Every structure is written in structure tokens, then in C-alpha cells.
C-alpha positions as CSV (number, residue, x, y, z in Angstrom):
1,M,54.5,39.0,61.0
2,S,57.7,40.4,59.6
3,V,58.1,41.4,56.0
4,F,60.6,38.5,55.5
5,W,58.0,35.9,56.5
6,Q,55.3,37.5,54.5
7,S,57.6,37.4,51.5
8,V,58.4,33.7,52.2
9,L,54.7,32.9,52.5
10,A,53.9,34.8,49.3
11,V,56.6,32.8,47.4
12,F,55.2,29.5,48.7
13,A,51.7,30.6,47.7
14,A,52.8,31.6,44.2
15,V,54.7,28.3,43.7
16,G,51.7,26.4,44.8
17,F,49.3,28.2,42.6
18,Y,51.6,27.7,39.6
19,T,51.8,23.9,40.5
20,L,48.0,23.8,40.5
21,L,47.7,25.5,37.2
22,H,50.4,23.4,35.6
23,T,48.8,20.2,36.8
24,V,45.4,21.2,35.4
25,Y,46.9,22.2,32.1
26,E,48.8,18.9,31.7
27,A,45.6,16.9,32.5
28,V,43.6,18.9,30.0
29,A,46.3,18.9,27.3
30,S,47.1,15.2,27.6
31,R,43.4,14.2,27.4
32,V,42.8,16.3,24.3
33,L,46.0,15.0,22.7
34,R,45.0,11.4,23.5
35,M,41.5,11.9,22.1
36,H,42.3,13.8,18.9
37,G,46.0,13.5,18.3
38,T,47.7,11.1,15.9
39,A,51.3,10.3,15.3
40,E,53.5,8.0,13.3
41,L,56.6,6.3,14.6
42,M,59.1,4.7,12.4
43,L,61.6,2.3,13.9
44,Y,64.7,1.1,12.0
45,G,66.6,-2.0,13.0
46,D,67.6,-5.6,12.5
47,G,64.6,-7.7,13.3
48,A,66.8,-10.6,14.6
49,D,68.4,-8.3,17.2
50,A,67.0,-8.3,20.7
51,A,67.4,-4.5,20.8
52,S,64.8,-4.1,17.9
53,E,62.3,-6.3,19.9
54,Q,62.9,-4.2,22.9
55,L,62.3,-1.0,20.8
56,I,59.0,-2.3,19.6
57,R,57.8,-3.2,23.1
58,I,58.7,0.2,24.3
59,A,56.8,1.8,21.4
60,L,53.8,-0.4,22.1
61,R,53.8,0.7,25.7
62,M,54.0,4.4,24.7
63,R,51.1,3.9,22.2
64,R,49.0,2.2,25.0
65,Q,49.7,4.9,27.6
66,Y,49.9,8.2,25.6
67,L,48.8,8.1,21.9
68,P,46.3,5.2,21.1
69,G,46.1,6.6,17.5
70,M,49.8,6.2,16.9
71,T,50.8,4.1,14.0
72,I,54.1,2.2,14.3
73,T,56.1,1.1,11.3
74,F,59.2,-1.1,11.7
75,V,61.7,-1.0,8.7
76,E,64.0,-4.1,8.5
77,I,67.6,-3.1,7.8
78,G,69.0,-6.6,8.3
79,N,68.8,-9.5,5.9
80,G,65.4,-10.7,7.3
81,K,66.2,-14.4,6.7
82,E,67.2,-15.4,10.3
83,P,64.5,-16.2,12.9
84,N,62.9,-12.8,13.2
85,A,61.2,-11.8,16.5
86,A,60.3,-8.4,15.2
87,R,58.4,-9.7,12.3
88,H,56.4,-12.0,14.6
89,L,55.8,-9.2,17.2
90,A,54.7,-6.8,14.4
91,A,52.2,-9.3,13.0
92,R,50.6,-9.7,16.5
93,Q,50.5,-6.1,17.4
94,D,49.2,-4.3,14.4
95,I,52.6,-2.8,13.4
96,M,53.5,-2.3,9.7
97,Y,56.6,-4.3,9.0
98,L,58.7,-3.3,5.9
99,E,61.6,-5.3,4.5
């Protein structure tokens, strides 16, 4: 086998080994973070706006998938008098709602 093909094979072997190590590290780090990590997420928005409800749903999905210990706080910057989907969603999903 020529030197060129040996070099190509060595590069592929190195990339494969790095990928294996990186995958193992990600699995271990994410498991440790899920078990022992905590975080707090503060969302600011108008509770009557559909975008705020979407933000809360995305935050809930992130909490469920990555950080079960994460606390979510929604801070109302609107008037809070209109029909408020964010308030109802926060009450059902263990989210702190501040007006």
C-alpha cells in the first residue's frame, strides 16, 4: 500500500476515534447534567400573545428533554387583563407566573 493510502486510512481512523470519544463524552456529560444540573429560565412577554404561548411550550419541551430540574418563570409585560393563555398554561405546567 502506498504512503498516500496509508495517510488517508490514518486520517479516517483518527476521525472515527475522535467521533467515538466525542459521542461517549456527550452521553456521559448529558446524563450527569440531567441528574445533577439545575437551571432557571425567565421568559418575558405578553401573555395574550400567541408567541408567548409558543415560547412556554418550547421551554416545557426543553425542560422535559434536557433539564428536568429547570424552573421556568414567565414575567407578564402586557396588561394581563385580556384572555391570557400564558397564565392558564403556567398554572397547569408548574410555571411561576409574575405580573
